[in-house]
Structure formats: C-alpha cells, structure tokens
C-alpha positions, 0 to 999 in steps of 0.5 A: 243192909238197908240204909236207914238214913236214906229210908227216912223222910226228907225232913228227917234227912235234911236236919241241920248238922252244923250250928249255922245251918239251923234256920229261922231262929236267929233271935235265940240262936246266933253268935252272941245270943245267950243260948249260943254262949251257954251251949258253946261253953257247955254250961247249961243245965236245963233248957225248955224249947217252946214253940209250934211244930216244925220250928226246929226244937228237936233239930236244936237239941241234936245240934247241941248234943253234937256241939257239946259232945255228949250222948243224948237219949230222946224220949217222947212223953207221949209214950215214955213214963217215969220208969224210962226217965229213971233208966236214963238218969241211972245210966248217966249217973253211972257214967259220971262215976266212971268219969264220963260226961253226964247225958242229955235227956231230950224229952219231947212233948214234955207237957204231956207228963203230969206234974208229979211225973215231972217231979222225978226230974228235979233231983237229977237236974239239981245234982247235975246227973243229967242235962235236960232239954224239954220241948213243948208246943204248950205254954210252959207257964201252964204245962210245966211244974213251977219247980222245974220251970224255975230251974230251966232256961225257956227259949221261945221258938217262932214260926219260920219266916216265909223267906227262910222256908222259901230258901230252905226248900229251894236249897234242899231241892237243889241238893236232890238234883232239882231246881224249883221256880221261885213261884213254886218255892214260894207256894210251898213256903206259904202252904207250910205256914212257918212249919219247916217239917210240913214244907219239906214233906210237901217238897218231898211229895212234889219231887216224887212227881217230877218224872225225872225233870231237873227243873220244876214250875208251879203249873207242872205240879199244881194239881199234885200240890193242891191234892196234898195240901187241900186235905185238912192242913194245919199250916195251909190255906184250908186251915184258915178257910175252916177257922174263918167259916167257924168264926163267921158261923158263930157271928151269924148266930148259927150254932149248928154250922159252928159245931159242924166246922168245929167237928171238921177241925177236931177230926183234922187234928187241929190244936184245941188250944188254937180253937179256944183262943179264937173263941176268946177273940170272938167273945170280945170282937163279935159279942162284946158288951151285948153279952159280957159273960161270953168272954168269961165262958170263952176264957174258962174254956181256954183254961179248961182245954189247956188243963184237960186236953183231948179228947174230953176238950171237945166237950168244952169247946162244943159248950163254948161254941154253942154259947157264943153262937147263941149269944146276942152280938155286938162289935161296938167295942172292936170298932171303938178301939179301932177309931180310938187308935186312928185318932191317936195316930192322927193327933199324936200325944195331945196334952192331958187335961189339967184337971185329970192330972195328979198334983202330989206337990205344991208346985204342981197344984200351983200349975193348976194340976187337979183343979176343977176335978169332980169326984164321980162318987160325990157328984156323978152328974157333975163328973159327967159334965167334965170333958176328959179328953184333950180339947181338940177331941172334945165331944168325940164319940168312939164307943157307940153301944147298940140297943141289944142284949146287955149293951142296951142297959149300957146305952140307957145309962150313958144316955142318962149321964151324957144325953147330948152325946148318946141321944142322937 
C-alpha cells in the first residue's frame, strides 16, 4: 500500500503538529493571546483567518481541530458550493443530536463565495450547528458578508519573518538528514518573501539535487536555486524586478512598456490586488497634482478589481495602467512630505502659533489664543500674509509645484497669494 503522507510535498509533510510548532504568528498565537485562550477553552464559534499565502492559515485550522478534538471538513470555495456546505452542516447537526461535538468547517478562499452563498452559513453558525473557520487572502471587510463578519473573530496573519523562515528551513533540512549553510538558508528565506510554503518548496527542490551530500553550501546549489526561483516567483527577487519595471515604465510615460510588464505579471499569476495597490501609490507618488484625476482612476480600479476578480480584472488594470502612463507627471507632493517629515524630525514638537489655536474659554482668549487670526473667506489676501508655522520655520517651503499639467494652475494660484514664496 502506498504511504500517501510520504508521497505528499515536503511543505504538506512538515505542517506543525503541536500548538507551539506554528511559526511566525506570535502576535495572534502564543500563550495568553485571545485566540490561544479561545481555542484551548474550546469557546470559539467562527474565526476568519486573513493573510497572504503560506502564512499558516490552513495549518492553524488543523491545529485547532486537533486541540479541541473535533472532526474538521476542509472545503475550498474555489470548487465547493452551497450543496457541499449544507452536507457538512447536516452531518454535524445529526452528530449533535446523537451527543457528538459539532464539526469544524474549514472554508479556504472563503472570499470566492458570493455574498448570497455566504448567507447559507449564518443560521448554522448562529445556532452552533457548526464551528466555522474561514481563510482568505482578501480583506474580509470587502469580501465577506457583513452579517458573517460581525459573528466572526478576524485574525490577521502576517508574512513570516525572514529569521523564522531561516530557522524553519534549517530545521526541516536537518530532519531530512541535511545541514544547510547559514548563507543557503538565508537565501531560501529571502526568496520565499514571507511564504512558508514557498520556502519549503524551494528547500525540497534543493534537497532533491544534493546527490547524497549531508551538508549543502549556497555555491553548490546556486544554479539550481536560480533556475527554480528565476521564473515568475511572487515571493522572490524577480517579483520585485517586474513590479519595478512596471512602475518605472508608467513614470517614464511609456504605456506600451507598462502594458508589457502588466501582461508578464498577469501571466505569472500575480495577485491583481497587489498590482492595483501599486497603481494607487504611483498615482500619488509619480503623477500627483499634475493630474489629480489619476488617483481617482487608480482608486476606482482597486475597488473594481476587488469586486470583479480575474480574468476580467485584467481589463480594468490595463485601463488604469495606460491612463497613468499617459498622464503628466509630478513627484512634488511626494518630495514635500519627505521634507516636512525631515523638518519635524529635526525640530521636534514646536509650539503652534497662538493665532491658530482655538479659544473656547475666556482664559484662553486672555492668553492670546486666536488673536490676529484672519478668516480666509473674509479676507483671502490678508489670510495669505499670516505665517501659519512655528516661528523658526517661517518662510520654509516644502511643496514646490511645477509648471506642468494641472499643477501649473496650482502654482499660478499660489504665486498670486504668496509671490515672495513662489516667484523664485
């Protein structure tokens, strides 16, 4: 008979079996945390695990089932439907009637269920016929029914810290009869970018090429590791090279190059929400007030991508990409906040000018609060003559709009109000 466990990938064989073996999530899973207490007292009803792939959501669900001694059915919302969910609920309810414990239903990719499909879970969660654990890589505020969300405890899983991944691959390699050099373990951890499953998949490939060696150095498997990780790896260096080329093409106003790198990411399986979020950043960092509508388009694209999903989301991403690439560019807002933060860092908490302070009491008025304040709607030019920063920063300019796109109109307006500051 074939041992199915031994035939499974290393990542599956290496799942934690004890509560203390789960790595990288100490903020939510450690003695004394809310989740630890709820699980060890078996007093939870519905849990939502939200976080990137390979951070331990499925492993956590299996650990919980083991700790509370309950049967657990695992379903993927990619394949399962309402019929499958109702079958689990029926079986659990019948078990309850016979004196057994209710089952745990683990729904992976729960955000793939429509809001109406999620509704079928509500009565059973409410009545305690099942205990629900849902896992999602999408923000549950957008992807999970509000009624279900209000009945669930949401746990945010983080990418696994690099040191935890280094320790993990070193330990698993040792269990497989091989010692990794520190450099090799670090390289595997960096390539995995917080994804434990990716780290163990890379480790398994490296171990498969060791030719009986008991110790492995990076140089000995460097070619193999590069060959594995060089294809589009959402957790490796190539991931960052592609997104960097994408953003720099937008910054250079080259829509064709930007579309090419967008296509590379789509074909490589990149998370469309990640791409959309980077477009929102680019709209402010690289376009800014030269074309303020770019931020509106990018934010709309992010919302639409979350709502629509692939494959249609590619069209939305393409529209936003070409719009941003074809927009006039300005990084003046980005530079301005950097200078302002540097000033705060250098000068500390300087006192707010008295004329800008509210004076709700007579004592505060007597102290000069609000004195000499000029209401801009009554006297715009007078208000422009006020200095609104602490005395030591008087005349300091952080924001320097450029004479391009919509930002030129902003520059002209500020020149009219404060020529001494913006004419030079």
